[in-house]
C-alpha positions in Angstrom: 82.7 -9.1 193.3 83.9 -5.5 193.5 86.4 -3.1 194.9 86.7 0.6 195.9 89.3 3.2 195.4 92.0 2.9 198.1 94.6 5.4 196.7 95.0 7.7 193.8 98.6 8.2 192.8 99.6 11.3 190.9 102.9 12.5 189.4 102.5 11.8 185.7 101.6 14.3 183.0 99.6 12.7 180.2 98.7 9.1 179.7 100.1 6.4 182.1 100.8 3.4 179.8 101.6 0.8 182.5 101.6 0.3 186.2 102.7 -2.8 188.1 103.2 -3.9 191.7 106.6 -5.0 193.0 106.8 -8.5 194.3 105.8 -7.4 197.9 102.8 -5.5 196.7 103.9 -2.5 198.8 105.1 -0.4 195.9 103.9 0.4 192.4 106.0 1.3 189.4 104.4 3.3 186.6 105.5 4.6 183.2 103.9 7.1 180.9 103.8 9.3 177.9 105.8 11.9 179.9 108.9 9.7 179.6 109.0 9.2 183.4 109.0 6.1 185.6 107.7 6.6 189.1 108.0 4.4 192.2 105.2 5.0 194.7 104.1 3.6 198.0 100.9 1.6 197.3 99.6 2.1 200.8 100.0 5.8 201.1 100.2 6.9 197.4 103.4 8.8 198.2 106.0 9.1 195.4 109.3 7.5 196.6 111.6 7.7 193.5 111.6 8.7 189.9 113.7 7.2 187.1 114.4 9.7 184.3 116.4 8.8 181.2 114.0 7.7 178.4 113.8 10.0 175.4 110.3 9.0 174.4 107.2 7.5 176.1 107.7 4.6 178.5 105.7 1.6 177.3 106.6 -1.2 179.7 108.3 -2.0 183.0 109.3 -5.2 184.8 110.9 -5.9 188.3 113.1 -8.7 189.3 111.9 -11.1 192.1 114.2 -9.6 194.7 113.1 -6.1 194.0 116.6 -4.7 193.3 116.4 -4.3 189.5 113.9 -2.5 187.2 113.8 -2.9 183.4 111.9 -0.4 181.2 111.3 0.1 177.5 109.8 2.8 175.3 109.4 4.7 172.1 113.1 5.5 172.0 113.8 1.9 170.9 115.8 1.4 174.1 115.6 -1.0 177.1 117.0 0.5 180.3 118.0 -1.6 183.3 118.0 0.4 186.6 119.1 -0.1 190.2 115.8 0.5 192.0 117.3 1.9 195.2 119.7 4.4 193.6 117.7 5.1 190.4 120.9 4.8 188.5 121.0 3.2 185.0 123.0 0.0 185.0 122.5 -0.9 181.3 121.2 0.8 178.2 120.3 -2.0 175.7 120.1 -1.2 172.0 119.1 -3.6 169.3 115.5 -2.9 168.3 114.7 -0.9 165.2 111.3 0.5 166.3 109.3 1.3 169.5 109.7 -1.3 172.3 106.3 -2.0 173.8 107.0 -4.6 176.4 109.7 -6.0 178.7 110.0 -9.0 181.1 112.6 -10.1 183.6 113.7 -13.5 185.0 113.2 -13.9 188.7 116.9 -13.2 189.5 117.1 -10.4 186.9 119.9 -12.1 185.0 117.8 -12.4 181.8 115.7 -9.6 180.3 113.4 -10.0 177.3 111.9 -7.2 175.2 109.2 -7.1 172.5 109.0 -4.5 169.8 106.9 -3.1 167.0 109.8 -4.2 164.8 108.4 -7.8 165.1 111.2 -9.2 167.2 111.8 -10.4 170.8 115.3 -9.6 172.1 116.8 -11.7 174.9 119.5 -10.0 177.0 122.0 -11.6 179.4 122.8 -9.1 182.2 125.8 -11.1 183.2 127.5 -10.7 179.8 129.7 -7.7 178.9 128.4 -7.1 175.4 125.4 -4.8 175.2 124.0 -6.6 172.1 121.2 -9.2 172.5 122.0 -12.8 173.4 119.4 -13.9 171.0 116.8 -12.3 168.6 113.5 -14.2 168.0 112.1 -13.3 164.6 109.0 -15.6 164.3 106.4 -12.8 164.7 105.0 -11.3 161.5 103.8 -8.1 163.2 104.6 -6.1 166.4 105.1 -7.9 169.7 102.8 -6.3 172.2 103.1 -8.3 175.4 105.6 -10.6 177.2 105.7 -12.8 180.2 108.6 -15.0 181.4 108.6 -18.1 183.5 111.6 -20.2 184.8 111.9 -21.9 181.4 109.7 -20.0 178.9 109.2 -16.7 177.2 105.6 -16.1 176.1 104.9 -13.4 173.5 101.7 -12.0 172.3 101.7 -10.4 168.8 99.5 -8.2 166.6 99.8 -11.0 164.0 97.0 -12.9 166.1 99.5 -15.3 167.6 100.8 -16.3 171.1 104.2 -17.9 170.9 105.7 -19.9 173.7 109.5 -20.2 173.5 110.8 -23.1 175.5 114.3 -21.8 176.4 115.7 -25.1 177.6 114.3 -27.2 174.8 115.0 -24.5 172.1 111.5 -24.9 170.6 108.5 -22.6 169.9 104.8 -23.4 170.2 102.4 -21.1 168.2 98.7 -20.6 169.1 96.6 -18.5 166.7 93.7 -16.6 168.3 92.1 -15.1 165.2 92.5 -11.5 166.4 95.5 -9.3 167.3 96.9 -10.1 170.7 97.8 -7.2 172.9 98.1 -8.8 176.3 99.3 -12.1 177.9 99.2 -12.9 181.6 99.8 -16.1 183.6 97.4 -16.5 186.5 99.4 -16.5 189.7 98.5 -20.1 190.7 97.8 -21.7 187.4 100.9 -21.8 185.2 99.1 -24.1 182.7 96.6 -21.4 182.0 97.2 -18.2 180.0 94.9 -15.1 179.8 95.1 -13.5 176.4 93.7 -10.1 175.6 92.7 -9.6 172.0 91.6 -6.6 169.9 88.2 -8.2 169.3 86.9 -7.0 172.7 87.6 -10.4 174.3 90.0 -12.0 176.8 90.5 -15.7 176.1 91.7 -18.3 178.6 94.0 -20.9 177.1 94.9 -24.2 178.6 98.5 -24.7 177.6 98.6 -28.2 179.0 95.8 -29.2 176.6 97.1 -28.0 173.2 96.4 -24.4 173.8 92.6 -24.9 173.7 90.4 -21.9 174.6 88.5 -23.0 177.7 86.8 -19.6 178.4 86.1 -16.3 176.7 85.4 -13.1 178.6 83.7 -10.1 177.1 81.9 -6.8 177.9 84.9 -4.5 177.9 86.2 -2.6 174.9 89.6 -3.4 173.3 89.6 -2.7 169.6 92.1 0.1 169.0 94.6 0.3 171.9 97.0 -2.0 173.7 94.8 -2.8 176.7 96.5 -4.9 179.4 94.7 -7.6 181.4 95.6 -9.9 184.3 94.3 -13.0 186.0 94.5 -15.3 189.0 92.8 -18.6 189.8 89.5 -16.9 190.6 89.4 -13.7 188.7 90.2 -12.0 185.3 90.6 -8.2 185.2 91.2 -5.8 182.4 91.4 -2.1 181.4 89.0 -0.8 178.7 88.7 1.9 176.1 85.5 3.0 177.8 87.1 4.1 181.0 86.1 1.3 183.3 88.0 -1.5 185.1 86.3 -4.9 184.3 86.2 -8.0 186.5 85.1 -11.5 185.6 84.9 -14.7 187.7 87.0 -17.5 186.3 84.8 -20.2 184.8 85.7 -22.7 182.1 82.8 -22.2 179.7 84.2 -23.5 176.4 82.5 -21.8 173.5 80.2 -19.8 175.7 81.1 -16.1 176.2 81.2 -15.0 179.9 80.0 -11.4 180.5 81.7 -9.3 183.2 80.7 -9.6 186.9 81.3 -6.0 187.7 83.0 -2.9 186.4 84.7 -0.1 188.4 84.4 3.6 187.8 87.3 5.9 188.8 89.2 6.8 185.6 88.2 9.3 182.9 89.4 8.3 179.5 91.0 4.9 178.6 92.2 2.4 181.2 95.4 1.2 179.7 96.3 -1.6 182.2 95.3 -3.4 185.3 97.5 -5.6 187.4 96.4 -7.7 190.4 98.2 -7.7 193.8 100.9 -10.4 193.9 99.2 -11.9 197.0 95.7 -11.8 195.5 95.5 -15.6 195.5 97.1 -16.4 198.8 95.9 -13.5 201.1 92.1 -13.1 201.3 92.6 -9.4 202.4 94.3 -8.8 199.0 91.9 -10.7 196.9 90.5 -7.6 195.1 93.6 -5.4 195.4 94.8 -4.2 192.0 96.4 -1.2 190.3 95.1 0.5 187.1 96.7 3.1 184.9 94.8 5.5 182.8 95.1 7.9 179.9 94.1 10.8 182.1 97.4 10.5 184.0 96.1 8.7 187.0 97.1 5.5 188.8 94.5 4.0 191.1 94.9 1.3 193.8 91.7 -0.6 194.3 90.7 -3.0 197.1 
């Protein structure tokens, strides 16, 4: 299990905090300390578009399923919603009191959720005229570091050691305590009952949400103790950035209490690897099985495969 560098994407000055694929896997959106958001061709590494408007570092980005809408958030306490093709700002959403670290979008882009250091999750309806949040979720006792959204749920990882699953249709919340600050949550592409949770005790835990949120596997070997290191997973593999500058890979096994050490680690960054995201076709297309994008504190974005 391994990968090599396919492309190095430049354009940022300073740390790149996040990088994700669009739904086709042909483009990458990255955001960084330089307040910039860049859209780049994943196959050539060429910059296609820039999105300039944030007043502080960009912490998170999300793309709608049809690829027409981009949501971003940052240290300026703002959530911006962009038209991807024109790079024009469609909405500026205000409601958070502190830095906004993460953002998620529904498939059709009509609902955007944002998580903040102010301990709240704001839900925004893009169809509504008011710019104020549709709903503010206040269950977290510390900063909200990571969000994912499904058709019916918003899943939030918090520094208060908890993962909270908000069932939007049933208006209820399920809380799972991990015993360590949660900085990343990811749903494997083909396993919506499973949840990969990155914690600040140098582990990634795999939760079975269909079985009471039980931890069915623990992955270790990388370093995540001080920074918001982002992980990802599919049905065969877990990947993560690390504070030691490597990209880490594990094979998915359900090992219960046993800790699974990494299968391989990739060298290409210098400094911290802030995030890793798998190609959207990593499960379905064997040629994309090891394709991923990583973002580093040295200003680089790397496509692996």
